[in-house]
FIMAR-199444 format. One record per residue (C-alpha): residue number from 1; x, y, z; residue in three letters. Coordinates in Angstrom, 3 decimals. Example, Ala and Ser with C-alpha at 12.3 -4.5 7.8 and 13.67 -1.06 7.14 Angstrom:
BEGIN
ATOM  marvo        c1        c2        c3  zamar
ATOM      1    12.300    -4.500     7.800    ALA
ATOM      2    13.670    -1.060     7.140    SER
//
This chain:
BEGIN
ATOM  marvo        c1        c2        c3  zamar
ATOM      1    71.874   119.928   172.345    UNK
ATOM      2    68.184   122.021   172.290    UNK
ATOM      3    68.650   125.492   172.077    UNK
ATOM      4    67.167   127.241   174.368    UNK
ATOM      5    67.688   130.676   176.645    UNK
ATOM      6    67.637   129.128   179.884    UNK
ATOM      7    70.681   128.497   182.126    UNK
ATOM      8    72.687   129.783   185.232    UNK
ATOM      9    74.998   132.755   184.932    UNK
ATOM     10    78.345   132.129   183.711    UNK
ATOM     11    81.671   133.647   184.112    UNK
ATOM     12    84.475   133.466   181.672    UNK
ATOM     13    88.089   134.692   182.296    UNK
ATOM     14    90.816   135.789   179.587    UNK
ATOM     15    94.456   136.084   179.912    UNK
ATOM     16    93.881   138.794   177.416    UNK
ATOM     17    90.880   139.815   175.315    UNK
ATOM     18    90.087   142.389   172.711    UNK
ATOM     19    87.369   144.606   174.162    UNK
ATOM     20    85.378   147.357   172.668    UNK
ATOM     21    87.941   149.608   173.857    UNK
ATOM     22    91.203   147.588   172.651    UNK
ATOM     23    93.281   144.727   174.207    UNK
ATOM     24    92.942   144.277   177.757    UNK
ATOM     25    94.318   141.681   179.959    UNK
ATOM     26    93.079   139.378   183.024    UNK
ATOM     27    89.550   140.267   181.934    UNK
ATOM     28    86.550   138.324   183.679    UNK
ATOM     29    83.343   138.659   181.318    UNK
ATOM     30    79.731   137.523   183.454    UNK
ATOM     31    76.959   136.207   181.003    UNK
ATOM     32    73.827   136.484   181.902    UNK
ATOM     33    70.741   133.899   181.322    UNK
ATOM     34    69.639   135.776   178.378    UNK
ATOM     35    72.680   135.687   176.630    UNK
ATOM     36    74.381   139.024   176.993    UNK
ATOM     37    77.391   140.117   178.674    UNK
ATOM     38    76.252   141.303   182.184    UNK
ATOM     39    79.524   142.782   183.609    UNK
ATOM     40    82.886   143.258   182.392    UNK
ATOM     41    86.060   143.722   184.380    UNK
ATOM     42    89.684   144.026   183.484    UNK
ATOM     43    92.893   143.274   185.561    UNK
ATOM     44    91.331   140.953   188.059    UNK
ATOM     45    91.582   137.203   189.244    UNK
ATOM     46    89.682   134.171   187.770    UNK
ATOM     47    87.264   133.754   190.591    UNK
ATOM     48    83.509   133.566   191.179    UNK
ATOM     49    83.458   137.294   192.198    UNK
ATOM     50    82.167   139.480   194.910    UNK
ATOM     51    78.539   137.568   194.402    UNK
ATOM     52    80.065   134.227   193.958    UNK
ATOM     53    78.028   133.598   191.630    UNK
ATOM     54    78.799   130.964   188.949    UNK
ATOM     55    82.145   129.153   187.810    UNK
ATOM     56    84.837   130.714   186.378    UNK
ATOM     57    86.102   129.584   182.521    UNK
ATOM     58    89.708   129.759   182.015    UNK
ATOM     59    90.758   130.693   178.242    UNK
ATOM     60    93.902   132.278   177.023    UNK
ATOM     61    92.834   134.593   173.939    UNK
ATOM     62    89.394   136.005   173.625    UNK
ATOM     63    87.872   137.794   170.679    UNK
ATOM     64    84.205   138.714   169.476    UNK
ATOM     65    82.927   136.068   167.181    UNK
ATOM     66    81.325   137.354   163.372    UNK
ATOM     67    78.232   135.849   162.020    UNK
ATOM     68    78.788   133.823   158.585    UNK
ATOM     69    76.786   136.388   156.816    UNK
ATOM     70    76.161   134.448   153.799    UNK
ATOM     71    75.159   130.627   153.667    UNK
ATOM     72    73.503   128.181   151.269    UNK
ATOM     73    73.580   125.479   153.357    UNK
ATOM     74    72.635   122.377   151.216    UNK
ATOM     75    75.665   123.150   148.824    UNK
ATOM     76    77.928   121.624   151.607    UNK
ATOM     77    77.033   118.405   150.470    UNK
ATOM     78    78.403   118.969   146.694    UNK
ATOM     79    81.894   120.338   148.160    UNK
ATOM     80    84.569   118.440   145.863    UNK
ATOM     81    82.055   117.304   142.799    UNK
ATOM     82    82.774   120.209   140.243    UNK
ATOM     83    86.190   120.447   139.872    UNK
ATOM     84    86.184   118.449   136.768    UNK
ATOM     85    86.092   120.287   133.308    UNK
ATOM     86    82.488   120.229   132.314    UNK
ATOM     87    81.590   118.211   128.833    UNK
ATOM     88    80.264   121.291   126.570    UNK
ATOM     89    84.058   122.421   125.770    UNK
ATOM     90    85.688   126.137   126.643    UNK
ATOM     91    86.092   127.667   129.552    UNK
ATOM     92    84.137   126.530   132.620    UNK
ATOM     93    82.440   129.154   135.002    UNK
ATOM     94    79.789   130.044   137.338    UNK
ATOM     95    77.357   129.136   134.856    UNK
ATOM     96    78.145   125.633   134.039    UNK
ATOM     97    78.781   125.089   137.888    UNK
ATOM     98    75.079   126.158   138.404    UNK
ATOM     99    74.063   123.293   136.046    UNK
ATOM    100    75.792   120.644   138.543    UNK
ATOM    101    73.807   122.653   141.260    UNK
ATOM    102    70.491   122.235   139.377    UNK
ATOM    103    70.844   118.324   138.971    UNK
ATOM    104    71.755   118.279   142.891    UNK
ATOM    105    68.657   119.893   143.668    UNK
ATOM    106    66.346   117.427   142.055    UNK
ATOM    107    67.352   114.829   144.680    UNK
ATOM    108    67.307   117.061   147.950    UNK
ATOM    109    64.844   115.665   149.983    UNK
ATOM    110    63.683   117.568   153.503    UNK
ATOM    111    65.314   115.261   156.173    UNK
ATOM    112    68.532   115.765   154.075    UNK
ATOM    113    68.574   119.310   153.967    UNK
ATOM    114    68.283   119.134   157.931    UNK
ATOM    115    70.810   116.981   158.334    UNK
ATOM    116    73.384   119.026   155.842    UNK
ATOM    117    72.410   122.409   157.863    UNK
ATOM    118    73.181   121.144   161.113    UNK
ATOM    119    76.473   119.820   159.945    UNK
ATOM    120    77.246   123.345   158.205    UNK
ATOM    121    76.698   125.173   161.462    UNK
ATOM    122    78.194   122.991   163.386    UNK
ATOM    123    81.553   123.721   161.424    UNK
ATOM    124    80.638   127.242   161.371    UNK
ATOM    125    80.859   127.193   164.895    UNK
ATOM    126    84.157   125.164   164.876    UNK
ATOM    127    85.785   127.793   162.892    UNK
ATOM    128    85.098   130.550   164.871    UNK
ATOM    129    81.285   131.784   163.833    UNK
ATOM    130    78.803   132.418   165.831    UNK
ATOM    131    75.752   132.802   163.898    UNK
ATOM    132    74.502   131.696   160.695    UNK
ATOM    133    72.938   133.915   158.236    UNK
ATOM    134    71.450   131.221   155.895    UNK
ATOM    135    70.091   132.904   152.536    UNK
ATOM    136    67.368   130.120   152.297    UNK
ATOM    137    65.748   129.927   148.580    UNK
ATOM    138    64.915   125.726   148.795    UNK
ATOM    139    61.478   126.524   149.287    UNK
ATOM    140    59.821   123.350   147.100    UNK
ATOM    141    59.459   120.002   146.146    UNK
ATOM    142    61.453   119.304   143.016    UNK
ATOM    143    58.725   119.749   140.843    UNK
ATOM    144    58.206   123.005   141.930    UNK
ATOM    145    55.249   122.015   143.923    UNK
ATOM    146    54.853   123.798   147.253    UNK
ATOM    147    54.797   121.072   150.436    UNK
ATOM    148    52.183   120.720   152.145    UNK
ATOM    149    53.633   122.844   154.646    UNK
ATOM    150    54.736   125.884   152.498    UNK
ATOM    151    57.692   126.669   154.961    UNK
ATOM    152    58.954   122.499   155.209    UNK
ATOM    153    62.208   123.694   154.158    UNK
ATOM    154    62.577   126.267   156.396    UNK
ATOM    155    61.061   124.398   159.492    UNK
ATOM    156    64.335   122.175   158.743    UNK
ATOM    157    66.546   124.906   159.102    UNK
ATOM    158    64.937   125.805   162.509    UNK
ATOM    159    65.772   122.369   163.312    UNK
ATOM    160    69.371   122.031   162.464    UNK
ATOM    161    69.430   125.358   164.830    UNK
ATOM    162    67.743   123.830   167.459    UNK
ATOM    163    70.710   120.920   167.207    UNK
ATOM    164    73.512   122.956   166.489    UNK
ATOM    165    72.918   125.461   169.081    UNK
ATOM    166    74.052   128.291   166.628    UNK
ATOM    167    72.285   131.745   166.579    UNK
ATOM    168    70.786   132.201   163.084    UNK
ATOM    169    69.008   135.194   160.976    UNK
ATOM    170    66.656   133.221   158.858    UNK
ATOM    171    66.458   135.199   155.093    UNK
ATOM    172    63.529   133.364   153.174    UNK
ATOM    173    64.534   134.361   149.416    UNK
ATOM    174    62.141   135.367   146.943    UNK
ATOM    175    63.026   134.050   143.474    UNK
ATOM    176    60.287   134.393   140.567    UNK
ATOM    177    61.984   135.034   137.525    UNK
ATOM    178    64.689   133.089   135.259    UNK
ATOM    179    65.805   136.232   134.063    UNK
ATOM    180    65.439   140.198   133.889    UNK
ATOM    181    62.891   139.143   130.850    UNK
ATOM    182    60.659   137.585   133.280    UNK
ATOM    183    61.218   133.955   131.699    UNK
ATOM    184    60.030   131.426   134.025    UNK
ATOM    185    62.150   129.515   136.365    UNK
ATOM    186    63.238   126.343   134.394    UNK
ATOM    187    64.894   122.879   136.082    UNK
ATOM    188    66.304   123.460   139.528    UNK
ATOM    189    65.197   126.721   139.405    UNK
ATOM    190    61.366   125.604   139.996    UNK
ATOM    191    62.198   124.486   143.551    UNK
ATOM    192    62.787   128.234   144.405    UNK
ATOM    193    59.892   130.243   142.831    UNK
ATOM    194    57.139   132.142   144.357    UNK
ATOM    195    55.006   134.872   143.379    UNK
ATOM    196    55.249   137.833   145.853    UNK
ATOM    197    52.028   136.803   147.577    UNK
ATOM    198    52.728   133.296   148.024    UNK
ATOM    199    56.524   134.497   149.159    UNK
ATOM    200    55.040   136.714   151.845    UNK
ATOM    201    52.755   133.378   153.046    UNK
ATOM    202    55.994   131.522   153.265    UNK
ATOM    203    57.844   134.353   154.785    UNK
ATOM    204    55.154   134.774   157.452    UNK
ATOM    205    55.172   131.212   158.267    UNK
ATOM    206    58.979   130.645   158.254    UNK
ATOM    207    58.850   133.604   160.802    UNK
ATOM    208    56.738   131.813   163.282    UNK
ATOM    209    59.082   129.023   163.063    UNK
ATOM    210    62.020   131.263   164.245    UNK
ATOM    211    59.964   132.866   167.079    UNK
ATOM    212    59.883   129.623   168.538    UNK
ATOM    213    63.797   129.700   168.578    UNK
ATOM    214    65.707   131.899   171.090    UNK
ATOM    215    65.509   135.731   171.179    UNK
ATOM    216    68.804   136.465   169.449    UNK
ATOM    217    67.486   134.268   166.030    UNK
ATOM    218    65.534   136.470   163.969    UNK
ATOM    219    63.784   136.700   160.378    UNK
ATOM    220    65.014   138.604   157.617    UNK
ATOM    221    64.172   138.964   153.728    UNK
ATOM    222    65.934   138.321   150.748    UNK
ATOM    223    65.162   139.243   147.126    UNK
ATOM    224    67.377   136.825   145.219    UNK
ATOM    225    68.463   139.664   142.644    UNK
ATOM    226    67.446   141.893   140.057    UNK
ATOM    227    67.277   139.121   137.455    UNK
ATOM    228    64.736   137.282   139.644    UNK
ATOM    229    62.342   139.703   140.992    UNK
ATOM    230    60.222   142.591   140.035    UNK
ATOM    231    61.575   146.180   140.654    UNK
ATOM    232    58.485   147.102   142.088    UNK
ATOM    233    58.524   144.001   144.839    UNK
ATOM    234    61.904   145.286   146.032    UNK
ATOM    235    59.987   148.442   148.187    UNK
ATOM    236    57.219   145.481   149.056    UNK
ATOM    237    60.241   143.213   150.302    UNK
ATOM    238    61.971   146.241   152.359    UNK
ATOM    239    58.016   146.434   154.494    UNK
ATOM    240    58.147   142.785   155.107    UNK
ATOM    241    61.695   143.045   156.544    UNK
ATOM    242    60.502   145.743   158.887    UNK
ATOM    243    63.683   146.514   160.952    UNK
ATOM    244    65.375   143.427   160.215    UNK
ATOM    245    67.999   142.841   157.643    UNK
ATOM    246    67.357   142.716   153.422    UNK
ATOM    247    70.170   140.848   151.403    UNK
ATOM    248    70.408   140.585   147.740    UNK
ATOM    249    72.868   139.406   145.289    UNK
ATOM    250    74.530   142.104   143.479    UNK
ATOM    251    77.307   142.600   140.772    UNK
ATOM    252    78.595   138.641   141.098    UNK
ATOM    253    79.311   138.212   137.371    UNK
ATOM    254    79.865   140.338   133.927    UNK
ATOM    255    76.990   138.029   132.690    UNK
ATOM    256    74.682   139.497   135.534    UNK
ATOM    257    75.800   143.060   134.902    UNK
ATOM    258    75.415   143.031   131.077    UNK
ATOM    259    71.827   141.866   131.702    UNK
ATOM    260    70.838   143.995   133.908    UNK
ATOM    261    72.220   147.042   131.908    UNK
ATOM    262    70.200   146.090   128.853    UNK
ATOM    263    67.422   145.739   130.576    UNK
ATOM    264    67.136   148.500   133.181    UNK
ATOM    265    69.139   150.863   131.847    UNK
ATOM    266    72.154   150.959   134.375    UNK
ATOM    267    74.600   148.631   135.796    UNK
ATOM    268    72.903   146.987   139.006    UNK
ATOM    269    75.075   148.933   141.815    UNK
ATOM    270    74.127   152.286   139.949    UNK
ATOM    271    70.245   151.152   139.586    UNK
ATOM    272    70.097   150.093   143.525    UNK
ATOM    273    71.734   153.735   144.280    UNK
ATOM    274    69.204   155.015   142.740    UNK
ATOM    275    66.254   153.621   143.242    UNK
ATOM    276    66.366   151.779   146.744    UNK
ATOM    277    66.574   153.321   150.187    UNK
ATOM    278    69.919   151.787   151.802    UNK
ATOM    279    71.098   151.677   155.239    UNK
ATOM    280    73.242   149.236   158.045    UNK
ATOM    281    70.193   147.002   157.367    UNK
ATOM    282    70.818   146.152   153.980    UNK
ATOM    283    73.639   144.036   152.743    UNK
ATOM    284    74.634   142.929   149.310    UNK
ATOM    285    76.441   139.837   148.510    UNK
ATOM    286    79.422   139.483   146.138    UNK
ATOM    287    79.780   142.992   144.657    UNK
ATOM    288    82.752   141.655   142.454    UNK
ATOM    289    81.946   143.615   139.657    UNK
ATOM    290    82.056   146.976   140.507    UNK
ATOM    291    83.710   150.065   138.755    UNK
ATOM    292    84.987   152.740   141.089    UNK
ATOM    293    82.186   155.485   141.240    UNK
ATOM    294    79.818   152.427   142.570    UNK
ATOM    295    82.267   151.141   144.975    UNK
ATOM    296    82.663   154.587   146.595    UNK
ATOM    297    79.014   155.239   146.744    UNK
ATOM    298    77.450   152.177   147.574    UNK
ATOM    299    80.418   152.217   150.672    UNK
ATOM    300    79.103   155.767   151.192    UNK
ATOM    301    75.192   154.376   151.657    UNK
ATOM    302    75.594   152.500   154.437    UNK
ATOM    303    74.877   149.460   153.155    UNK
ATOM    304    77.376   146.161   154.187    UNK
ATOM    305    79.081   144.541   151.686    UNK
ATOM    306    78.443   140.682   151.964    UNK
ATOM    307    81.563   139.097   150.936    UNK
ATOM    308    82.348   134.996   150.322    UNK
ATOM    309    86.157   135.247   149.270    UNK
ATOM    310    86.803   131.186   149.090    UNK
ATOM    311    83.215   131.235   146.942    UNK
ATOM    312    84.487   133.909   144.770    UNK
ATOM    313    87.359   132.307   143.976    UNK
ATOM    314    86.327   128.859   143.708    UNK
ATOM    315    83.643   130.420   140.803    UNK
ATOM    316    86.035   132.710   139.202    UNK
ATOM    317    83.470   135.568   140.410    UNK
ATOM    318    86.415   138.667   140.483    UNK
ATOM    319    88.190   140.757   143.093    UNK
ATOM    320    86.235   142.699   145.483    UNK
ATOM    321    87.405   146.181   145.799    UNK
ATOM    322    88.464   146.220   149.393    UNK
ATOM    323    91.143   148.827   149.728    UNK
ATOM    324    88.652   151.845   148.185    UNK
ATOM    325    85.939   150.353   149.870    UNK
ATOM    326    87.294   150.651   153.367    UNK
ATOM    327    88.756   153.842   152.365    UNK
ATOM    328    85.610   155.277   151.505    UNK
ATOM    329    84.291   153.906   155.302    UNK
ATOM    330    82.345   150.903   153.950    UNK
ATOM    331    81.127   148.368   155.991    UNK
ATOM    332    81.801   144.857   155.419    UNK
ATOM    333    80.856   141.080   156.453    UNK
ATOM    334    82.196   137.376   155.145    UNK
ATOM    335    80.296   134.296   154.313    UNK
ATOM    336    80.730   130.533   153.350    UNK
ATOM    337    78.058   130.825   150.401    UNK
ATOM    338    78.495   127.480   148.875    UNK
ATOM    339    80.203   126.078   152.108    UNK
ATOM    340    82.750   124.761   149.798    UNK
ATOM    341    85.196   125.091   152.639    UNK
ATOM    342    83.983   126.551   156.024    UNK
ATOM    343    86.838   128.581   157.668    UNK
ATOM    344    86.382   131.886   159.046    UNK
ATOM    345    90.600   132.193   158.751    UNK
ATOM    346    90.538   131.290   155.259    UNK
ATOM    347    87.660   133.726   154.259    UNK
ATOM    348    89.633   136.809   156.035    UNK
ATOM    349    92.975   135.634   154.266    UNK
ATOM    350    91.947   135.315   151.159    UNK
ATOM    351    89.819   138.973   151.054    UNK
ATOM    352    93.404   140.193   151.942    UNK
ATOM    353    95.301   138.356   149.510    UNK
ATOM    354    93.391   139.084   146.865    UNK
ATOM    355    93.950   142.867   147.252    UNK
ATOM    356    97.849   141.765   147.358    UNK
ATOM    357    97.662   140.121   144.211    UNK
ATOM    358    95.942   142.877   142.272    UNK
ATOM    359    97.901   145.505   143.664    UNK
ATOM    360   101.094   144.109   143.872    UNK
ATOM    361   101.506   145.414   147.267    UNK
ATOM    362   100.953   144.380   151.047    UNK
ATOM    363    98.992   144.905   154.145    UNK
ATOM    364    96.836   147.449   151.984    UNK
ATOM    365    93.900   147.161   154.129    UNK
ATOM    366    95.857   147.458   157.502    UNK
ATOM    367    95.598   151.277   159.313    UNK
ATOM    368    98.017   152.546   161.685    UNK
ATOM    369    95.675   151.840   164.539    UNK
ATOM    370    95.205   148.373   163.613    UNK
ATOM    371    97.148   145.161   161.932    UNK
ATOM    372    95.576   143.586   158.963    UNK
ATOM    373    94.473   140.600   160.730    UNK
ATOM    374    92.494   142.989   163.293    UNK
ATOM    375    91.168   145.153   160.636    UNK
ATOM    376    90.198   142.335   158.758    UNK
ATOM    377    88.517   140.568   162.055    UNK
ATOM    378    86.832   143.860   163.779    UNK
ATOM    379    85.428   144.639   160.311    UNK
ATOM    380    83.854   141.430   159.848    UNK
ATOM    381    82.062   141.241   163.592    UNK
ATOM    382    81.333   144.660   163.788    UNK
ATOM    383    79.401   144.494   159.780    UNK
ATOM    384    78.462   141.280   160.182    UNK
ATOM    385    76.524   142.030   163.142    UNK
ATOM    386    74.662   144.808   161.375    UNK
ATOM    387    74.253   141.945   158.354    UNK
ATOM    388    72.700   140.030   160.776    UNK
ATOM    389    70.576   142.380   162.536    UNK
ATOM    390    71.930   140.773   165.939    UNK
ATOM    391    73.180   142.731   168.808    UNK
ATOM    392    76.726   141.835   168.701    UNK
ATOM    393    79.845   142.565   167.013    UNK
ATOM    394    81.969   143.809   169.961    UNK
ATOM    395    82.936   142.412   173.518    UNK
ATOM    396    81.203   145.131   175.746    UNK
ATOM    397    78.364   144.997   178.330    UNK
ATOM    398    75.077   144.625   177.049    UNK
ATOM    399    75.834   142.822   173.718    UNK
ATOM    400    75.620   139.479   173.062    UNK
ATOM    401    78.287   137.139   174.343    UNK
ATOM    402    78.934   135.748   170.606    UNK
ATOM    403    83.074   134.703   171.490    UNK
ATOM    404    85.446   132.531   170.506    UNK
ATOM    405    88.883   131.853   172.185    UNK
ATOM    406    91.730   131.045   170.669    UNK
ATOM    407    94.365   128.103   171.880    UNK
ATOM    408    97.184   130.652   173.713    UNK
ATOM    409    99.560   126.906   173.796    UNK
ATOM    410    99.999   126.698   169.980    UNK
ATOM    411   102.993   127.025   168.530    UNK
ATOM    412   101.853   130.004   166.151    UNK
ATOM    413   100.667   131.921   169.290    UNK
ATOM    414   103.988   131.403   171.441    UNK
ATOM    415   105.266   134.584   172.894    UNK
ATOM    416   102.744   136.885   171.082    UNK
ATOM    417   100.360   139.421   171.923    UNK
ATOM    418    97.972   142.011   171.021    UNK
ATOM    419    97.444   142.488   167.148    UNK
ATOM    420   100.235   139.473   166.500    UNK
ATOM    421    97.707   137.291   167.738    UNK
ATOM    422    94.817   137.775   165.293    UNK
ATOM    423    97.806   137.893   162.285    UNK
ATOM    424    98.826   134.885   163.623    UNK
ATOM    425    95.251   133.348   163.272    UNK
ATOM    426    94.448   134.683   160.224    UNK
ATOM    427    97.782   134.222   158.108    UNK
ATOM    428   100.249   131.541   160.021    UNK
ATOM    429    97.406   129.690   161.518    UNK
ATOM    430    93.963   127.820   160.536    UNK
ATOM    431    90.553   127.205   162.419    UNK
ATOM    432    92.704   124.178   164.330    UNK
ATOM    433    93.604   127.514   166.877    UNK
ATOM    434    89.999   127.879   167.565    UNK
ATOM    435    89.579   126.256   171.439    UNK
ATOM    436    85.939   127.414   172.107    UNK
ATOM    437    82.642   129.462   170.493    UNK
ATOM    438    80.417   130.814   172.353    UNK
ATOM    439    76.750   132.011   170.420    UNK
ATOM    440    74.740   134.342   172.579    UNK
ATOM    441    76.492   132.602   175.614    UNK
ATOM    442    75.747   129.265   174.775    UNK
ATOM    443    79.131   127.302   175.166    UNK
ATOM    444    78.944   125.130   171.861    UNK
ATOM    445    82.685   124.245   170.899    UNK
ATOM    446    84.995   123.155   173.503    UNK
ATOM    447    88.808   121.734   172.751    UNK
ATOM    448    87.963   122.548   169.414    UNK
ATOM    449    84.988   120.367   168.814    UNK
ATOM    450    81.198   121.031   169.235    UNK
ATOM    451    79.720   119.231   171.288    UNK
ATOM    452    76.979   117.244   169.460    UNK
ATOM    453    79.765   116.538   166.421    UNK
ATOM    454    79.369   112.612   166.625    UNK
ATOM    455    75.618   112.457   166.026    UNK
ATOM    456    75.535   115.479   163.762    UNK
ATOM    457    78.577   114.189   161.581    UNK
ATOM    458    76.689   110.681   161.263    UNK
ATOM    459    73.876   112.207   160.233    UNK
ATOM    460    75.182   114.331   157.371    UNK
ATOM    461    77.310   111.332   156.881    UNK
ATOM    462    74.257   109.296   156.000    UNK
ATOM    463    72.821   112.281   153.702    UNK
ATOM    464    76.042   112.768   152.120    UNK
ATOM    465    76.515   109.544   150.590    UNK
ATOM    466    72.781   109.119   149.704    UNK
ATOM    467    73.049   112.122   147.399    UNK
ATOM    468    76.399   111.636   145.791    UNK
ATOM    469    75.563   108.027   145.009    UNK
ATOM    470    72.386   109.364   143.361    UNK
ATOM    471    74.773   112.004   140.894    UNK
//
């Protein structure tokens, strides 16, 4: 599949759909060739419309599809390889897991990264995500030397996007130091490293590559963390991002919080609240180590919380305070991060269950107007659109046609309507309920399968076997 914006006008008809205005039945959407929703009608039949344009495809349950707000694609090939106890004694943690990741990095070649990224994007589409926000820090060769083409690895992510058809927000990562003390990068980290001047050139090259993709794709900026960049470079990164997103890891681990506090005199969230200009184009990833005043302050700043509940569970990061965050008007997005498991329904379920376990309660994230599942999905769609810099998040005229359709014949959805459809998808079902997926109007998934599944899977299988044999 070659990703492009050409094509004839499409029509999609749903028995029921969650629109910007709420639930509606017998909905017909006309999708323009630029990937946006050109027209939307309710209470109508499935036919070609008054002008006779386009074929009308029937679906049962139509929902907005979110962006996957945080991904390190290459880590997908590590899934399942880090579940044994380490050899150093004591308990395992994020920091011991990271050592395996660095060994893995030593062996990754550009063509393998492309194959892995295409497979990740395919799995995202089949799980119900319409776009991939790739937090891309794998830049250089294993010894830290740049490739002849400085943005070689970014080119591979762009090539994977051409194959998968998924929307892309590429976030080249600025990563300069191994800690707040400015120590140089070592081992696997060397593949990440740039001073700001070389990073700006790399970003420019990556942006030129993404500009050749459809107009729903874009390039943002990602200072890796307060540990890995000069504080003075954060303002320069904001200028480089312009109107596009800026993402940064923040307050994921206790050791990180302690290091930043010792070096900068404040906890990470306190520091960014006092020293950065924050808005809806700013997305902080994880934020699992926040105190109540930090949660409230960051929520009110307008910044997005980029949550990765499955990875945060896998790495033992901690629990994001979603109840306080939403009560303060905070916005959130979800992502698959390490890609140990790519599942939209499970990310949302894990986020909610973590709140229940911590507070010994139920349905804590629901409101009087929205059930838990609907609250989670709509928050992820709307916040994910901000985090991706994407004109999406709701089904409405003028918005990108980022849409997923659930299988109304599935037993878990039988006899249900309204919010309970989403609740059953999130809590009783799984991603096998995703029947169709559109990314900016590109119909990528039908009958639950990506249209290029066989070819993408074959290339990934070859790369994964090579890497696992080497480790």
